[in-house]
VOBA-1610 file (N, C-alpha, C; in pm, whole numbers, padded with zeros to 5 digits, always signed):
BEGIN
Met-05034-06776+05888Met-05117-06846+05984Met-05216-06938+05909Thr-05227-07059+05947Thr-05318-07153+05883Thr-05458-07140+05938Ala-05551-07200+05868Ala-05692-07196+05913Ala-05707-07261+06049Gly-05626-07365+06077Gly-05636-07431+06206Gly-05580-07347+06318Asp-05483-07260+06285Asp-05428-07176+06390Asp-05516-07059+06430Tyr-05607-07019+06339Tyr-05688-06901+06362Tyr-05775-06910+06488Pro-05853-07020+06511Pro-05931-07031+06638Pro-05843-07023+06760Cys-05723-07079+06756Cys-05636-07073+06871Cys-05590-06931+06902Ala-05564-06854+06791Ala-05520-06715+06810Ala-05633-06634+06869Val-05756-06658+06824Val-05873-06585+06871Val-05893-06617+07024Lys-05880-06743+07058Lys-05896-06782+07199Lys-05787-06716+07286Thr-05662-06714+07233Thr-05556-06653+07312Thr-05581-06506+07333Arg-05622-06432+07228Arg-05653-06291+07245Arg-05767-06268+07340Ala-05870-06353+07332Ala-05983-06341+07420Ala-05941-06362+07567Ala-05851-06459+07588Ala-05801-06486+07723Ala-05721-06367+07777Val-05640-06306+07688Val-05563-06190+07729Val-05656-06077+07768Val-05757-06049+07687Val-05851-05943+07714Val-05925-05968+07844Leu-05967-06093+07868Leu-06035-06130+07990Leu-05945-06108+08111Met-05820-06150+08103Met-05726-06132+08215Met-05708-05983+08245Met-05697-05902+08138Met-05679-05757+08158Met-05802-05698+08225Ala-05921-05743+08182Ala-06042-05693+08240Ala-06054-05732+08386Met-06016-05857+08418Met-06022-05904+08556Met-05925-05823+08642Thr-05805-05794+08589Thr-05709-05715+08666Thr-05762-05576+08691Gly-05820-05513+08587Gly-05874-05382+08608Gly-05988-05383+08707Gly-06073-05484+08700Gly-06181-05492+08791Gly-06137-05509+08936Ala-06032-05590+08955Ala-05981-05612+09089Ala-05927-05483+09147Ala-05860-05401+09062Ala-05807-05274+09109Ala-05916-05178+09142Ala-06026-05187+09065Ala-06138-05093+09087Ala-06221-05131+09214Glu-06206-05252+09260Glu-06284-05292+09378Glu-06247-05208+09500Gly-06120-05168+09511Gly-06081-05077+09617Gly-06026-05140+09741Glu-06092-05242+09793Glu-06052-05297+09923Glu-05946-05407+09902Arg-05843-05398+09983Arg-05742-05508+09984Arg-05762-05599+10104Thr-05830-05553+10208Thr-05857-05632+10327Thr-06006-05615+10362Pro-06060-05703+10444Pro-06196-05676+10497Pro-06200-05547+10574Leu-06316-05487+10581Leu-06335-05362+10659Leu-06391-05397+10795Phe-06324-05349+10898Phe-06369-05369+11037Phe-06436-05240+11083Gly-06559-05251+11136Gly-06631-05132+11171Gly-06707-05143+11301Ala-06754-05031+11351Ala-06838-05026+11469Ala-06943-04917+11451Ala-07055-04930+11521Ala-07164-04836+11505Ala-07243-04822+11632Leu-07304-04708+11647Leu-07405-04684+11753Leu-07543-04696+11688Thr-07637-04759+11758Thr-07769-04783+11702Thr-07881-04736+11796Tyr-07994-04708+11736Tyr-08117-04666+11810Tyr-08237-04732+11742Ser-08327-04785+11821Ser-08450-04840+11767Ser-08557-04836+11871Glu-08684-04847+11827Glu-08799-04851+11915Glu-08880-04977+11883Val-08930-05042+11990Val-09019-05156+11971Val-09156-05101+11933Pro-09243-05188+11871Pro-09372-05138+11830Pro-09451-05073+11943Asp-09540-04980+11907Asp-09629-04905+12001Asp-09547-04814+12092His-09417-04790+12053His-09328-04698+12128His-09321-04737+12277Arg-09319-04869+12305Arg-09316-04912+12445Arg-09176-04888+12507Ala-09072-04894+12423Ala-08937-04875+12477Ala-08846-04837+12364Ala-08742-04761+12399Ala-08637-04729+12303Ala-08513-04806+12338Leu-08448-04861+12241Leu-08329-04940+12264Leu-08208-04867+12202Val-08101-04857+12278Val-07976-04804+12228Val-07867-04907+12247Gly-07765-04901+12163Gly-07661-05000+12175Gly-07551-04977+12076Gly-07471-05081+12061Gly-07360-05073+11966Gly-07339-05205+11897Glu-07269-05204+11790Glu-07239-05325+11716Glu-07105-05315+11649Val-07047-05429+11623Val-06920-05441+11547Val-06946-05533+11427Glu-06874-05510+11318Glu-06894-05589+11197Glu-06765-05606+11124Leu-06764-05709+11040Leu-06652-05738+10949Leu-06714-05762+10813Ala-06675-05682+10715Ala-06734-05686+10584Ala-06630-05719+10476Trp-06662-05809+10387Trp-06579-05843+10270Trp-06649-05795+10144Trp-06577-05725+10057Trp-06632-05677+09931Trp-06560-05734+09814Ser-06637-05766+09708Ser-06579-05804+09579Ser-06661-05729+09473Gly-06602-05625+09421Gly-06677-05539+09331Gly-06788-05469+09403Arg-06908-05483+09351Arg-07025-05418+09411Arg-07101-05513+09503Leu-07051-05631+09530Leu-07116-05724+09618Leu-07037-05743+09745Gly-07106-05752+09858Gly-07039-05767+09986Gly-07109-05863+10081Leu-07035-05919+10174Leu-07092-06003+10278Leu-07035-05951+10413Ala-07118-05957+10518Ala-07074-05908+10647Ala-07129-05995+10757Val-07052-06005+10869Val-07098-06069+10991Val-07094-05959+11101Glu-07195-05966+11192Glu-07210-05859+11291Glu-07241-05919+11429Ala-07206-05845+11534Ala-07246-05875+11669Ala-07290-05743+11735Ala-07399-05751+11813Ala-07456-05628+11870Ala-07508-05654+12010Ala-07509-05548+12088Ala-07570-05545+12223Ala-07656-05421+12234Arg-07782-05434+12285Arg-07875-05322+12295Arg-07942-05325+12431His-07980-05209+12477His-08042-05198+12609His-08152-05096+12606Ala-08264-05125+12678Ala-08375-05033+12686Ala-08338-04915+12771Ile-08376-04793+12728Ile-08342-04671+12802Ile-08409-04666+12935Asp-08540-04699+12944Asp-08617-04684+13065Asp-08648-04816+13135Asp-08571-04921+13101Asp-08602-05051+13161Asp-08475-05132+13165Ser-08478-05244+13231Ser-08363-05334+13241Ser-08357-05435+13127Ala-08458-05439+13044Ala-08460-05536+12933Ala-08357-05496+12828Gly-08303-05596+12762Gly-08204-05574+12656Gly-08181-05700+12578Asn-08098-05693+12478Asn-08068-05813+12399Asn-07926-05808+12346Val-07880-05923+12308Val-07756-05934+12229Val-07794-06005+12102Ala-07717-05987+11997Ala-07756-06043+11867Ala-07633-06068+11784Val-07647-06165+11695Val-07547-06191+11591Val-07624-06188+11457Ala-07563-06142+11353Ala-07632-06127+11225Ala-07535-06147+11111Gly-07590-06174+10995Gly-07517-06180+10872Gly-07595-06103+10765Ser-07524-06044+10675Ser-07593-05964+10571Ser-07522-05976+10437Ala-07603-05974+10332Ala-07553-05962+10194Ala-07579-05820+10146Arg-07481-05760+10079Arg-07492-05616+10044Arg-07460-05599+09897Val-07518-05496+09840Val-07488-05457+09702Val-07479-05307+09694Leu-07374-05256+09630Leu-07354-05115+09611Leu-07428-05077+09486Val-07534-04999+09497Val-07618-04965+09382Val-07581-04834+09318Ala-07507-04747+09389Ala-07467-04621+09328Ala-07342-04570+09402Asp-07253-04504+09330Asp-07139-04438+09392Asp-07092-04323+09305Trp-07037-04220+09369Trp-06991-04105+09297Trp-06894-04027+09381Leu-06808-03946+09318Leu-06712-03864+09392Leu-06776-03728+09430Trp-06747-03686+09549Trp-06804-03564+09604Trp-06694-03478+09662Thr-06694-03350+09637Thr-06593-03260+09687Thr-06607-03235+09835Ser-06503-03258+09910Ser-06510-03238+10056Ser-06524-03089+10087Leu-06605-03058+10189Leu-06628-02923+10228Leu-06521-02867+10317Val-06441-02951+10381Val-06344-02907+10478Val-06200-02931+10436Glu-06174-03011+10332Glu-06039-03039+10288Glu-06033-03036+10135Pro-05918-03004+10078Pro-05899-03002+09933Pro-05887-03142+09878Arg-05988-03225+09890Arg-05984-03360+09838Arg-06126-03401+09802Asp-06136-03511+09729Asp-06264-03571+09697Asp-06290-03689+09789Val-06414-03712+09819Val-06455-03835+09890Val-06551-03912+09802Glu-06563-04040+09829Glu-06655-04124+09751Glu-06781-04149+09830Met-06893-04112+09775Met-07024-04137+09833Met-07082-04263+09768Gly-07150-04344+09850Gly-07211-04465+09795Gly-07342-04497+09867Val-07425-04571+09797Val-07554-04618+09850Val-07558-04767+09842Glu-07582-04833+09958Glu-07589-04978+09966Glu-07733-05024+10000Leu-07768-05139+09948Leu-07887-05212+09992Leu-07841-05338+10060Gln-07913-05382+10163Gln-07870-05496+10243Gln-07988-05593+10267Leu-07957-05718+10269Leu-08050-05826+10308Leu-07989-05891+10432Ile-08068-05890+10545Ile-08011-05920+10676Ile-08090-06034+10743Gly-08016-06122+10808Gly-08073-06226+10897Gly-08006-06212+11034Glu-08088-06220+11142Glu-08039-06193+11274Glu-08098-06292+11378Arg-08017-06330+11475Arg-08063-06408+11590Arg-08042-06325+11717Met-08149-06305+11793Met-08145-06222+11914Met-08166-06309+12038Trp-08101-06273+12144Trp-08122-06332+12277Trp-08167-06221+12373Trp-08292-06229+12421Trp-08348-06127+12510Trp-08316-06159+12657Ser-08240-06073+12721Ser-08209-06088+12862Ser-08164-06230+12897Arg-08099-06296+12800Arg-08044-06429+12816Arg-08150-06530+12851Asp-08278-06503+12826Asp-08381-06592+12863Asp-08480-06625+12751Asp-08467-06559+12640Asp-08556-06581+12528Asp-08477-06546+12401Arg-08511-06613+12292Arg-08443-06583+12168Arg-08545-06574+12055Ala-08505-06505+11950Ala-08592-06483+11836Ala-08506-06462+11715Asp-08561-06499+11597Asp-08497-06474+11472Asp-08564-06357+11402Ala-08488-06279+11332Ala-08546-06163+11261Ala-08481-06156+11121Tyr-08557-06108+11027Tyr-08511-06089+10890Tyr-08555-05955+10840Gly-08479-05896+10754Gly-08516-05763+10709Gly-08429-05706+10596Leu-08456-05581+10566Leu-08387-05509+10463Leu-08323-05384+10522Gly-08218-05341+10462Gly-08153-05222+10509Gly-08097-05137+10393Ala-08070-05012+10419Ala-08006-04922+10325Ala-07904-04841+10400Ala-07791-04810+10335Ala-07684-04736+10397Ala-07629-04630+10299Ile-07596-04518+10354Ile-07523-04415+10279Ile-07383-04414+10339Arg-07281-04434+10257Arg-07142-04439+10307Arg-07058-04331+10241Met-06958-04287+10313Met-06863-04189+10263Met-06724-04240+10287Arg-06641-04249+10184Arg-06508-04307+10195Arg-06401-04204+10168Gly-06284-04223+10231Gly-06171-04139+10206Gly-06045-04208+10245Gly-05931-04148+10215Gly-05802-04206+10247Gly-05731-04126+10356Ser-05605-04162+10377Ser-05524-04097+10478Ser-05461-03970+10422Asp-05424-03877+10514Asp-05349-03757+10471Asp-05208-03790+10432Trp-05154-03903+10481Trp-05017-03941+10447Trp-05015-04002+10308Glu-04928-03952+10224Glu-04924-03986+10082Glu-04909-04138+10057Phe-04827-04203+10142Phe-04792-04339+10116Phe-04876-04437+10199Ser-04978-04388+10269Ser-05064-04475+10350Ser-05167-04547+10262Ser-05197-04671+10301Ser-05301-04747+10231Ser-05429-04757+10311Leu-05440-04671+10414Leu-05560-04675+10500Leu-05683-04631+10422Leu-05791-04707+10439Leu-05919-04675+10380Leu-06020-04655+10494Ala-06077-04536+10506Ala-06170-04503+10614Ala-06308-04479+10555Glu-06409-04522+10630Glu-06547-04514+10580Glu-06640-04471+10695Ser-06723-04372+10668Ser-06832-04334+10760Ser-06961-04378+10699Arg-07060-04422+10781Arg-07185-04475+10727Arg-07300-04443+10814Leu-07413-04413+10751Leu-07544-04394+10811Leu-07638-04496+10753Phe-07704-04577+10840Phe-07787-04684+10788Phe-07923-04690+10857Val-08017-04744+10788Val-08154-04770+10835Val-08191-04912+10802Arg-08251-04982+10897Arg-08295-05121+10879Arg-08438-05142+10924Val-08507-05222+10851Val-08644-05264+10889Val-08639-05415+10909Met-08662-05460+11031Met-08651-05602+11065Met-08787-05654+11112Arg-08815-05779+11073Arg-08939-05844+11112Arg-08909-05980+11171Ser-08976-06009+11284Ser-08967-06138+11349Ser-09098-06213+11327Pro-09097-06326+11260Pro-09222-06399+11230Pro-09277-06468+11352Gly-09407-06498+11349Gly-09474-06570+11456Gly-09555-06478+11542Glu-09586-06525+11664Glu-09666-06455+11761Glu-09582-06361+11845Pro-09640-06251+11895Pro-09564-06162+11985Pro-09514-06236+12107Ser-09396-06196+12152Ser-09336-06260+12269Ser-09333-06158+12381Val-09369-06204+12504Val-09366-06117+12620Val-09223-06089+12660Ala-09201-05985+12738Ala-09066-05946+12773Ala-08989-06051+12846Ala-08861-06032+12864Ala-08776-06131+12927Ala-08832-06165+13065Arg-08804-06292+13103Arg-08862-06342+13226Arg-08787-06292+13349Thr-08792-06165+13369Thr-08734-06106+13491Thr-08838-06021+13558Ala-08829-06003+13688Ala-08934-05935+13763Ala-08947-05791+13720Asp-08839-05724+13679Asp-08848-05581+13650Asp-08851-05552+13499Ala-08865-05654+13415Ala-08871-05633+13271Ala-09019-05618+13231Arg-09058-05496+13190Arg-09198-05469+13164Arg-09228-05436+13019Val-09127-05431+12933Val-09151-05399+12797Val-09181-05526+12716Glu-09250-05507+12606Glu-09276-05619+12515Glu-09165-05628+12416Gln-09108-05746+12400Gln-08996-05761+12305Gln-09050-05751+12165Pro-08965-05697+12075Pro-08995-05708+11934Pro-08950-05847+11886Gly-08995-05951+11955Gly-08940-06084+11931Gly-09002-06156+11813Arg-09134-06172+11816Arg-09198-06256+11711Arg-09323-06182+11662Gly-09337-06180+11532Gly-09458-06116+11472Gly-09454-05966+11480Met-09338-05905+11495Met-09327-05761+11509Met-09224-05703+11414Val-09243-05577+11382Val-09152-05505+11292Val-09082-05396+11372Thr-08952-05386+11361Thr-08878-05282+11424Thr-08796-05207+11320Val-08771-05078+11349Val-08692-04994+11261Val-08570-04948+11340Met-08453-04963+11282Met-08329-04928+11348Met-08254-04830+11264Val-08193-04731+11328Val-08100-04637+11261Val-07965-04646+11330Gly-07858-04625+11256Gly-07728-04636+11315Gly-07628-04543+11244Leu-07525-04511+11317Leu-07415-04428+11264Leu-07284-04497+11303Gly-07198-04516+11205Gly-07078-04588+11237Gly-06960-04553+11144Ala-06849-04624+11167Ala-06727-04605+11090Ala-06659-04739+11068Ala-06582-04750+10960Ala-06510-04873+10930Ala-06374-04836+10876Phe-06280-04933+10894Phe-06144-04909+10848Phe-06087-05036+10786Gly-05996-05016+10692Gly-05929-05127+10626Gly-05815-05072+10543Thr-05766-05149+10449Thr-05663-05101+10358Thr-05717-05109+10215Gly-05673-05017+10131Gly-05722-05010+09995Gly-05615-05024+09891Asp-05655-05051+09770Asp-05563-05063+09657Asp-05506-04921+09628Pro-05376-04911+09602Pro-05319-04776+09578Pro-05385-04700+09468Arg-05424-04767+09356Arg-05487-04696+09248Arg-05627-04650+09286Tyr-05691-04722+09370Tyr-05823-04681+09418Tyr-05810-04562+09514Leu-05707-04562+09599Leu-05686-04455+09694Leu-05637-04328+09627Asp-05588-04331+09509Asp-05542-04209+09438Asp-05655-04105+09424Arg-05777-04153+09417Arg-05888-04055+09399Arg-05911-03974+09525Phe-05855-04017+09640Phe-05876-03945+09766Phe-05757-03859+09804Arg-05652-03854+09721Arg-05534-03777+09755Arg-05566-03628+09756Leu-05486-03554+09832Leu-05503-03411+09837Leu-05474-03353+09699Arg-05562-03264+09653Arg-05542-03196+09528Arg-05445-03082+09547Ala-05372-03049+09438Ala-05277-02934+09448Ala-05356-02806+09471Leu-05308-02729+09567Leu-05374-02603+09596Leu-05338-02502+09491Asp-05434-02424+09449Asp-05409-02318+09350Asp-05342-02200+09418Val-05230-02159+09367Val-05159-02043+09420Val-05189-01921+09332Pro-05246-01818+09389Pro-05281-01701+09307Pro-05157-01634+09252Arg-05167-01596+09126Arg-05056-01529+09061Arg-05060-01380+09094Arg-04938-01320+09102Arg-04930-01174+09125Arg-04914-01101+08995
//
Protein backbone atom coordinates (compact mmCIF):
# COMPACT_ATOMS: atom_id res chain seq x y z
CA MET A 1 0.00 0.00 0.00
CA THR A 2 1.41 3.39 -0.98
CA ALA A 3 1.29 6.52 1.13
CA GLY A 4 -1.39 7.91 -1.15
CA ASP A 5 -3.58 4.85 -0.67
CA TYR A 6 -3.46 5.03 3.14
CA PRO A 7 -5.95 7.96 3.59
CA CYS A 8 -8.39 6.23 1.22
CA ALA A 9 -8.17 3.00 3.22
CA VAL A 10 -8.79 4.89 6.46
CA LYS A 11 -11.82 6.64 4.97
CA THR A 12 -13.19 3.33 3.67
CA ARG A 13 -12.85 1.67 7.07
CA ALA A 14 -14.44 4.67 8.77
CA ALA A 15 -17.35 4.53 6.34
CA VAL A 16 -17.84 0.81 7.02
CA VAL A 17 -17.79 1.38 10.78
CA LEU A 18 -20.26 4.26 10.43
CA MET A 19 -22.64 2.15 8.30
CA MET A 20 -22.47 -0.69 10.84
CA ALA A 21 -23.19 1.72 13.67
CA MET A 22 -26.13 3.23 11.79
CA THR A 23 -27.52 -0.24 11.10
CA GLY A 24 -27.23 -1.22 14.74
CA GLY A 25 -28.83 2.03 15.84
CA ALA A 26 -31.74 1.54 13.46
CA ALA A 27 -32.35 -1.93 14.86
CA ALA A 28 -32.18 -0.62 18.41
CA GLU A 29 -34.80 2.06 17.72
CA GLY A 30 -37.46 -0.63 17.93
CA GLU A 31 -40.31 0.87 15.88
CA ARG A 32 -40.84 -0.03 12.26
CA THR A 33 -44.07 1.96 11.89
CA PRO A 34 -45.57 4.97 13.68
CA LEU A 35 -47.43 4.16 16.89
CA PHE A 36 -51.17 4.82 16.88
CA GLY A 37 -52.65 5.40 20.33
CA ALA A 38 -55.64 6.57 22.32
CA ALA A 39 -56.02 7.85 25.89
CA LEU A 40 -58.54 8.93 28.49
CA THR A 41 -57.79 12.28 30.13
CA TYR A 42 -58.83 14.26 33.20
CA SER A 43 -58.08 17.87 34.10
CA GLU A 44 -59.39 20.74 36.22
CA VAL A 45 -59.56 24.40 35.33
CA PRO A 46 -58.01 26.83 37.85
CA ASP A 47 -59.85 27.41 41.17
CA HIS A 48 -61.45 23.96 40.75
CA ARG A 49 -64.39 25.52 38.89
CA ALA A 50 -64.91 22.47 36.69
CA ALA A 51 -63.43 19.07 35.93
CA LEU A 52 -62.96 18.07 32.32
CA VAL A 53 -62.90 14.49 31.09
CA GLY A 54 -62.33 13.33 27.56
CA GLY A 55 -60.29 11.32 25.15
CA GLU A 56 -57.60 11.79 22.56
CA VAL A 57 -55.94 9.95 19.70
CA GLU A 58 -52.34 10.38 18.57
CA LEU A 59 -49.83 9.26 15.99
CA ALA A 60 -46.18 9.20 17.09
CA TRP A 61 -43.01 8.74 15.05
CA TRP A 62 -39.78 7.74 16.83
CA SER A 63 -36.17 7.82 15.69
CA GLY A 64 -33.90 6.58 18.42
CA ARG A 65 -34.70 8.53 21.57
CA LEU A 66 -36.40 11.40 19.75
CA GLY A 67 -40.06 11.44 18.75
CA LEU A 68 -42.72 13.65 17.16
CA ALA A 69 -46.47 13.26 17.61
CA VAL A 70 -49.72 14.81 16.39
CA GLU A 71 -52.86 14.60 18.54
CA ALA A 72 -56.59 15.34 18.47
CA ALA A 73 -58.74 15.54 21.61
CA ALA A 74 -62.28 16.22 22.81
CA ARG A 75 -63.10 17.13 26.45
CA HIS A 76 -66.28 17.91 28.32
CA ALA A 77 -67.06 19.43 31.72
CA ILE A 78 -68.58 16.95 34.17
CA ASP A 79 -71.08 19.39 35.75
CA ASP A 80 -71.67 21.72 32.83
CA SER A 81 -72.27 21.83 29.11
CA ALA A 82 -68.97 23.57 28.34
CA GLY A 83 -66.29 21.62 26.53
CA ASN A 84 -63.57 21.88 23.96
CA VAL A 85 -61.88 20.13 21.08
CA ALA A 86 -58.16 20.47 20.43
CA VAL A 87 -55.34 19.58 18.09
CA ALA A 88 -51.76 19.46 19.30
CA GLY A 89 -48.22 18.60 18.32
CA SER A 90 -45.44 17.48 20.60
CA ALA A 91 -41.72 16.79 20.53
CA ARG A 92 -40.58 13.96 22.80
CA VAL A 93 -37.35 12.57 24.17
CA LEU A 94 -36.84 9.23 25.91
CA VAL A 95 -34.62 10.07 28.90
CA ALA A 96 -34.47 6.61 30.52
CA ASP A 97 -35.44 3.03 29.74
CA TRP A 98 -34.87 -0.35 31.37
CA LEU A 99 -36.17 -3.91 31.32
CA TRP A 100 -38.57 -4.95 34.08
CA THR A 101 -39.77 -8.44 34.93
CA SER A 102 -43.51 -8.85 34.40
CA LEU A 103 -45.48 -9.82 37.48
CA VAL A 104 -48.11 -11.83 35.61
CA GLU A 105 -46.21 -13.47 32.73
CA PRO A 106 -42.77 -15.08 32.28
CA ARG A 107 -41.44 -12.25 30.15
CA ASP A 108 -39.72 -8.89 30.47
CA VAL A 109 -41.28 -5.56 29.60
CA GLU A 110 -39.53 -2.31 28.78
CA MET A 111 -40.17 0.64 31.06
CA GLY A 112 -39.40 4.14 29.81
CA VAL A 113 -39.63 7.77 30.89
CA GLU A 114 -40.40 10.49 28.32
CA LEU A 115 -40.29 14.27 28.48
CA GLN A 116 -42.54 16.24 26.12
CA LEU A 117 -42.76 19.78 24.73
CA ILE A 118 -46.35 20.48 23.61
CA GLY A 119 -48.21 23.10 21.59
CA GLU A 120 -52.03 23.01 21.43
CA ARG A 121 -54.92 24.91 19.80
CA MET A 122 -58.31 24.63 21.59
CA TRP A 123 -61.80 25.55 20.44
CA TRP A 124 -64.23 26.11 23.35
CA SER A 125 -67.84 25.16 22.56
CA ARG A 126 -67.09 26.08 18.93
CA ASP A 127 -67.27 29.76 19.87
CA ASP A 128 -63.86 30.66 21.25
CA ARG A 129 -60.33 29.48 20.68
CA ALA A 130 -57.07 29.63 22.58
CA ASP A 131 -53.48 28.50 22.19
CA ALA A 132 -51.67 26.65 24.96
CA TYR A 133 -48.08 25.56 25.47
CA GLY A 134 -46.60 23.31 28.07
CA LEU A 135 -44.47 20.43 29.26
CA GLY A 136 -45.31 16.83 29.90
CA ALA A 137 -43.85 13.63 31.30
CA ALA A 138 -44.90 10.06 30.58
CA ILE A 139 -44.12 6.64 31.97
CA ARG A 140 -44.51 3.97 29.31
CA MET A 141 -44.47 0.17 29.41
CA ARG A 142 -43.82 -1.80 26.22
CA GLY A 143 -44.24 -5.43 25.29
CA GLY A 144 -44.74 -7.76 22.36
CA SER A 145 -47.26 -10.34 21.27
CA ASP A 146 -47.61 -13.85 22.70
CA TRP A 147 -47.31 -15.20 19.15
CA GLU A 148 -43.68 -15.96 18.39
CA PHE A 149 -43.72 -14.64 14.82
CA SER A 150 -45.80 -11.51 15.47
CA SER A 151 -44.23 -8.06 15.00
CA LEU A 152 -46.88 -6.31 17.13
CA LEU A 153 -45.53 -3.70 19.53
CA ALA A 154 -47.92 -2.68 22.34
CA GLU A 155 -47.43 0.20 24.75
CA SER A 156 -49.28 1.37 27.86
CA ARG A 157 -48.65 4.89 29.12
CA LEU A 158 -49.44 7.18 32.03
CA PHE A 159 -48.78 10.88 31.42
CA VAL A 160 -49.02 14.24 33.16
CA ARG A 161 -49.03 17.61 31.39
CA VAL A 162 -48.87 21.20 32.59
CA MET A 163 -50.27 23.62 30.01
CA ARG A 164 -50.37 27.41 30.03
CA SER A 165 -52.42 29.75 27.86
CA PRO A 166 -50.86 33.24 27.61
CA GLY A 167 -52.83 36.48 27.86
CA GLU A 168 -55.89 37.50 29.84
CA PRO A 169 -58.44 35.04 31.27
CA SER A 170 -61.28 34.22 28.92
CA VAL A 171 -64.90 33.87 30.02
CA ALA A 172 -66.73 30.63 29.29
CA ALA A 173 -68.20 29.79 25.92
CA ARG A 174 -70.91 32.11 24.74
CA THR A 175 -73.84 29.87 25.55
CA ALA A 176 -76.63 30.52 28.02
CA ASP A 177 -75.88 27.49 30.18
CA ALA A 178 -72.05 27.64 30.14
CA ARG A 179 -71.03 28.96 33.56
CA VAL A 180 -67.45 27.77 33.96
CA GLU A 181 -64.41 29.89 33.26
CA GLN A 182 -62.30 28.49 30.46
CA PRO A 183 -58.65 27.76 31.00
CA GLY A 184 -58.26 29.76 27.82
CA ARG A 185 -55.81 32.61 28.32
CA GLY A 186 -53.45 33.44 31.14
CA MET A 187 -54.23 30.21 33.01
CA VAL A 188 -52.42 27.01 33.88
CA THR A 189 -54.06 23.60 33.71
CA VAL A 190 -52.79 20.18 34.78
CA MET A 191 -53.89 17.12 32.86
CA VAL A 192 -53.41 13.42 33.61
CA GLY A 193 -54.10 10.62 31.16
CA LEU A 194 -53.94 6.88 30.72
CA GLY A 195 -53.64 5.33 27.29
CA ALA A 196 -52.31 2.64 24.99
CA ALA A 197 -50.55 2.59 21.62
CA PHE A 198 -49.86 -0.05 18.99
CA GLY A 199 -47.52 -0.47 16.04
CA THR A 200 -44.98 -2.90 14.64
CA GLY A 201 -41.45 -3.41 15.90
CA ASP A 202 -38.12 -4.61 14.62
CA PRO A 203 -37.73 -8.38 15.22
CA ARG A 204 -34.43 -7.94 17.08
CA TYR A 205 -36.02 -5.32 19.30
CA LEU A 206 -39.03 -7.56 19.99
CA ASP A 207 -36.81 -10.47 21.04
CA ARG A 208 -36.43 -8.90 24.47
CA PHE A 209 -40.17 -9.34 25.06
CA ARG A 210 -40.39 -13.03 24.09
CA LEU A 211 -41.59 -15.57 26.62
CA ARG A 212 -38.72 -16.96 28.67
CA ALA A 213 -38.29 -20.72 28.94
CA LEU A 214 -40.05 -21.98 32.01
CA ASP A 215 -37.88 -23.80 34.51
CA VAL A 216 -38.95 -27.41 34.92
CA PRO A 217 -38.12 -28.80 38.36
CA ARG A 218 -35.96 -31.88 38.32
CA ARG A 219 -37.00 -35.05 40.12
